[in-house]
Phi, psi and omega in degrees: 000154182298331184295327178289323174296323177296318177298320178297319178298317181296310185286343179277352181241105181301328181294320178297315179299319180297317181291330177294313179296319178298318179297320179298317181289314181297316180299318181295317180294314181296317179297331182279347179276115181304127177095336181259108185273163176294331176298320178295318180297317179297319179300318180291330186267354179305314180300332179297327185283353179302329188255013181255161173295149185307312183294318179299316181297311182293317181296318181302308183286324179298317180289326175301317178298317179295308183293326180295324176299320179288322186301332179300336181291334182296310179294324181297319183282316185280317191250356188061027178227099185300131179289336175227164181298321181294331182288352177298329176290323178293327182299329186303316179254339183293314182291320174302325175296320178297322178295335177271007179082021184241035183296320180295321178295317179298320180290328176292319176298317179298320181294309182297316182294318178299316181295318179295314179298316180296316180297317179299315179299319180293321179297316178297321177299312183297321183289324191248350184294326178296319178295317179299320180296321179296319177295319181297327179296337182271357182273137176263180180306318179299318179293319179297316180296321180295325176293317175301316180301312179299321179297315178303313184294314181298314180299311184291327186267338185264321181288126176093178185269336185248124179293324181292316180291327177294314178293325177295321178296317178296319180295321178296321177298322178295317181298315180296324179293337180285347179295134179125197181281137174296129184294342181260310185263346181063024175270150179294140175230122173058028181272343179052039176067017172269110183294337179295341181267001182298328179271007181094169179280125182292144186287316188300310178299324178298315181294315180299317179296312184294322189253339182253301181302314180296325180295324177298316177299317180297321180289328177298326178293335182258017189298338180271353180272137180245138176273121180261114181272146178279127178273108187291113182291341181252025186296337179261359181268095184293331182293316183294330184256012176280132180267121181258162178297321180299326180284324185275335184305317178296343180282336189301315178302321179292322181294314182292319177298314181294328179297317180288324176298313180296320180296318179296314180295327180297331181281350181263117184302133170093342184286306171082177189286333180297312180297318179299317182296315183287323176297316181293322178297314180296318179292321179295317179295322181297325183266352187288141176287333180250045185303331181290343178274343180292135183095349181246000180122044177270133179298324178297329178290342172272320185294316186298306181292328180291322177296315180293319181305311183276339177294341178293329192305302183294306182300335178295345177278342184298307178295332179293310186286326186269329183236352185077016180254114182288135179271354180204171178297319180297318177298324178296321179292323181296339177304317181297325180290319175300315181293321179303322183263015169084021180258131178263113183289149182137177184300332180290345178302327181281350174265324186265331187222042184300322183296315182293325181294312181287334172292324176294318176300318179297319178299323177298318178296318178295321178298324178298315178298319183296308182287336176295314180291314180299316182290320183298320185259344187231004184299318181297321179293321178298315181299315182287332175294319180297325179301332185275352180272115180294136180296335179292344176260318186298306188285325170300325177294318177297320180301312180292322180298326180297323177295315181296317182295318180295320180288322185292338184303313180225006182066037186234128175291335177298324177295327177295319177297319177298317179300317181293317178297316178296324180296313178296318179298315180297320179296315179294322178298314179294321183297325185252018170086011175273179193233097176305320177300320178297321177299311185295313183295321177294322177301318181291322185280335194301316183297316179295322179295318179297316180299315180294322181295314183288326174295322179298316180295327178289333179279344190255142171265352184246018178064229185292347181296344180298331181283345177263328184286334181261121191303314183296316179299314180299322181298316181288327175298316178298319179302315179300315180295317180297320179300315179299313182296318181294317180294319179297319179295318180295319180293324178292325177293319179294326180292333177077181182290000000 
């Protein structure tokens, strides 16, 4: 199988192995810092990968995303402040365990569960991504556009609390993506006489602004708030915090169930690890024999959301690699890295660059082992180290790094201005309940959707009817409409009379 050849490629190159371990460590540390997401770290590090070999660059950032998802559990358990949105589900039982002096045990459960969930998701990705790619090769422009349409709707209506604000965020991303030369007529669109915009708005400065620059502004608003960490009275008692097989065995049914839930959700664009974690937590509690202990410090309550959280990682790459549609924010950022190194995403990728793809999958498996070992033995030390970093030093450093990263992408001050505008926009969007992730993913998808739409119209003598006449295209259009109606109906019920 190709995956074994990929493993051989990874282990035969010491530099790839080094970058995988570095990614595992960086991702875990970044994920454990409240407010700083792995997506932000990847955005800042994209310019670094310009000078790396393709496999090293992709493996480095891919593993940061994996490890960062797990790292959020450290802050959730130790500080009662989730490092990532998905870790909020882990916090429900993780912090009560920490209050009982079992923080190290809780983090070990989180580590093992994350690794199992991540491994399960990656195995499913490896087994089925080739089949998905073969199916994708049979899709024409009408089918592709209908899939893009469904993705826009799902992303805009599911991310966030407001369906209108979610769709508005997605629409804004589409509008910004339209800036530049028309792909058919080569006429300027929305460039406002800035020749730098003729090639479109660059992705890297937009991402850095939305996820890094905006986060600094958000943290400035919270500058008077202090994170109070729980001082574990049994931190030196190795016996109390040793995880035994008898303790972990009841967690396994929840871990395997949550892994499949997370893997399924990961393949659906826009849903993400937060939804997977909370769905798995709710399902686990519903099926648990000790449901009354959940929320008070149950190990199973840590295992279930952590397995689902990380199981999203691998499958979220499936729509990206086969259709060019990112299943998560991290996958959207990785698009720029693929393009930088000359890879064209889509089903043909498995014909032209099959070796690099399966080597990346292999790197992901090695990365799981790396962050699993580092986390099992060192998560508590990472958490307490983060406590010692003053925020007055950390966030100004991140602020300055965002300027350097934006400039380094193309050596252009214009990109720095774009980053600053995107940062202010992202901060305002978050402040007023809009969705930067929906904006970014829609921004990435818009060009491909436009191309598929215009190609479809050229193939048709009946105009828009081509999307109804072809069964697969019609099915995805219906899915998009149904998602909007279901979400609107649910929100109207929640709003009450």
